[in-house]
Structure formats: C-alpha cells, structure tokens
C-alpha angles and dihedrals in degrees: 000000000000112000120206143155125224133203136161127223120225089256091060099257107148113217126194121188123199114184118207112165094181089086130059089215134089128207127206114194124182119189120191119204094232132099140155090287089069095060129108106257088232092051108042128162093047097120090053092044087056092055086062095041092052089068093047097084136282134228098285101016116061095188123035100189102050100063091042092053090048087056090053094255138135131198146185143168142204138197127209133177087269109036150359121233130192122185139172135181126203141152107296094238088063095050093120090064089064091049090050094049097043095044092052094054091045089051090056141318120236096255105201128156087232095055091045092050092050094049094043088056091050093050093045090052089050090050092051095043099047105025108028110027100030118091109258087005093134097049095104094041088057095041096049090050089050096046101039123052101164113011117084090240082089089094132051126242091257087063138259096270138004094243092066091066094036090055097042106135122211092239092054089049092050092049091051090051097050091045097053114014096069131122092251090058095045139085121201122198120189114190142167129039093005138125123228096224092048091049090051090052094047094044091053093044097049106025105023096086097047109112111258098232124204120303105250109237108205114214105167124173106252122227111251119231109280112240104177135046115252126208138182134182120211129187119200145152096270130133098237139022112259131204123207127176131171137185129194116253140180125293123262098270098041123101092241090063092065093043091052092045088062094039092055089052091052091049102039114001102125138301098327094050123115098249094046094048095046107033103027104031107029106026095026093212096133128042088207135359132189131190118190143127132239098243090223124168096231122046105311142186136269110212136197115187136163147150117252123235108254111271096022114126115239092227092054092051092047091048093051090050091050089055091055091048091049090054094057089046094050104044135034116251112247121266088242093053091050093046090051094057091043089055091048091050090050092051092048091052092046092048092049090053093056096084119067091221090055093047090052090051092049093049090052091049094050091046088053090051088055107266129051089195088074084080086075101035107038095091089064089063090060094046091054095059116110134205088247091058091050089053094049094045092049090051090052101041101037094054112140090232089056093055133105117194133191120192102197108194128198108233 
C-alpha cells in the first residue's frame, strides 16, 4: 500500500506527497500533461524539443544542472506521445534547491534565439542518428503512418519530419510553452524523506505565485475502427529481413487494455512464451521475436516484430505467425498459463514500486489518468481477468482487417 497526501494550489498545481523516511533522499517529479499527440500536425517534435529546452536555462537561472549538482542531485526527463516528465533526486536537506530550480523553469524559460538554435541542432542530430542513418530507424515512422490515419499518434515524439524542428520559430516555441507548461496542466510529486507541512510551505513559496495559465482542453481526432488490412513493403540497407505487425487495441483505462497486457505476455513475454518457443526455438524462422503494446493513454497498438533467420522467406514467417495467432483466437489459454503471467505482472509492479523515484513517477502517472489511488488498486484489475476474456479480446483485436504489416526487406 502506497500512502500519500494530495493538495491543490490556488493556481491549479496538483501536489502529491509520499513520505518515506527509510531513505535520506528526496525526489521532486513534475509531470506536464502534454505529449507529441498535442502538437500541430505541421509542427511536430515540439514536446520533445521542449524537453531539451527545459535544461537550457530559465529566467533567473542560466544553468539548471550546475546548482543541482552542487546540492548533490541528479535529474532527467522524458517525453512520450502522451506526456512530459521531469524528475530530480537529491539529499532531503537540499530539497528547496529542487523547488527553486523547477519553479523557475515553470515560471518561464529563457527564450533566446541562441538557446533555441543550440537545442534545435541537438534534436536534429538525434533525428538523423536514430531515425535516418540507423538501420531499421524508420520502422516506426512507417508503421505509425500505416496504422493511424486520423489520430496524432501517427507521428513519433521525435517528430514527423526533420524540417518541422529545423523551421521551429521562437514565437511558435513560446506559444507552445505558455499553452502547456502551466501550473494548471502540471502535477508535482514530492517523495522520500520529506514532511507534508514543509512541502506545503515550499510549494506555496516557490510555485504559488506562478500564473495559472489556461486549462488545456484536449480535443483530438479519434481513430475510426479499422476495417481492412494494410500492408507495406520496404527495401533498405539492413543486415536481415524484418517483420512488423500491429493491431489497434483499447485505451489505457478500458478493460481490454488489461486483457491485452496479459495476452501479449502469453504470446511474447520472454523465453517461455508461445511465439519464442514455436517460431524462434522450434521452427527457427526468427532470430528474435517480441510481442508488446505501447501502453498509450488513447487507443494504442499491439505489436509483434522480429528479424528473420537468413534464408527464411517472409511469407513463410508471416504464415507461421498467423497460425500462432489463430491458436490463441480458437482456444482458451490454460489457467496455469494465465496465472503465470498474472504472477509475473504482480512481481513487475511490486519491483517497480521499490524505488522512491519510481513510486513518485507512478503516482504522477496515475494522477494524470484521473486517480492516484489506482496505484494501490490496479493489480486487482489484472487478477479479475479470465481465460474467456483473453479469448474474446484476442478474437476482437487480432482480426485480419485490424492489422497493419510491414515487410522490411534487406536489399
């Protein structure tokens, strides 16, 4: 059971406090309710660009890292299609340093042409290195465009194309910041060797006077139900042929999400999983094979991807995979098989909750989903799932007309 307290400042900033006095450290985690899905389709990559800009200096603090390191702290951040998360950890007696740093960059970044130019260059290099020059680097660009026709999940967090970042203008960047990075669109979690009353005092002192901003009202175009199978062939300078297929699945808070989370474990969760045993070990069609889902807030994707053993025909590999999918659609999985993945899921969740940084992150995520208390109740949702529900969900999700397939050929 994870205990926490919650309060809201007058400017809308939600604050959760989780006290754990078994550690000398404190964590400050700020989650902003903005991700790549909130970008203008003609200006993608902005949420990720901001992750870089947020470390490039704010109004009163030219360098974020140096004072934090002096206080014995470390920090990082990540951006997804759904959210942006900043977190730092430092000795608890220096907690106020984190409040000072985080409040200043929420108040306002130091928007200079120089800082923007530097970070644009960094992001563009990252784009080229990981998505253009790297073997298989464009797989998910191609797959997202194939699978999504309307929803903004059709581009990755790095952006749809390089030119969007190259052409990012300082006014567009400022507008994006003041639209999204406001107290009313943020969740702060303070965890570790901290005291509720002290956190209230510090939150009021450092964040209370920051202007609230406008509540961001998300109205995204939803992806219509897919009614025909989609397929694309790609030829590239890569060492091995690769196979990638996705299917649309339920959103994060729907029942089907939990069912599919367990089904992907049964199919592809490690060496004892069905796909590994059949297609990698016995038939030796794939050198590796993964089955997972994207964990996205809106309706997401289940994916199966793998590299083919040299000399294996793409059609043979695809056919063998179809046979495995048909099995899980035709017969219920055994009680033992289901119990095994439920146990694994429970141990993963418990292990994640061991670190105070991870607990802070989870609390912020669940608060964003609408209820921080889910941190303590979500496991029950997994335990309730039956073999019959796995069967029905697999029939629904793994329909041929819900599939998107990439045959990625080595030239």
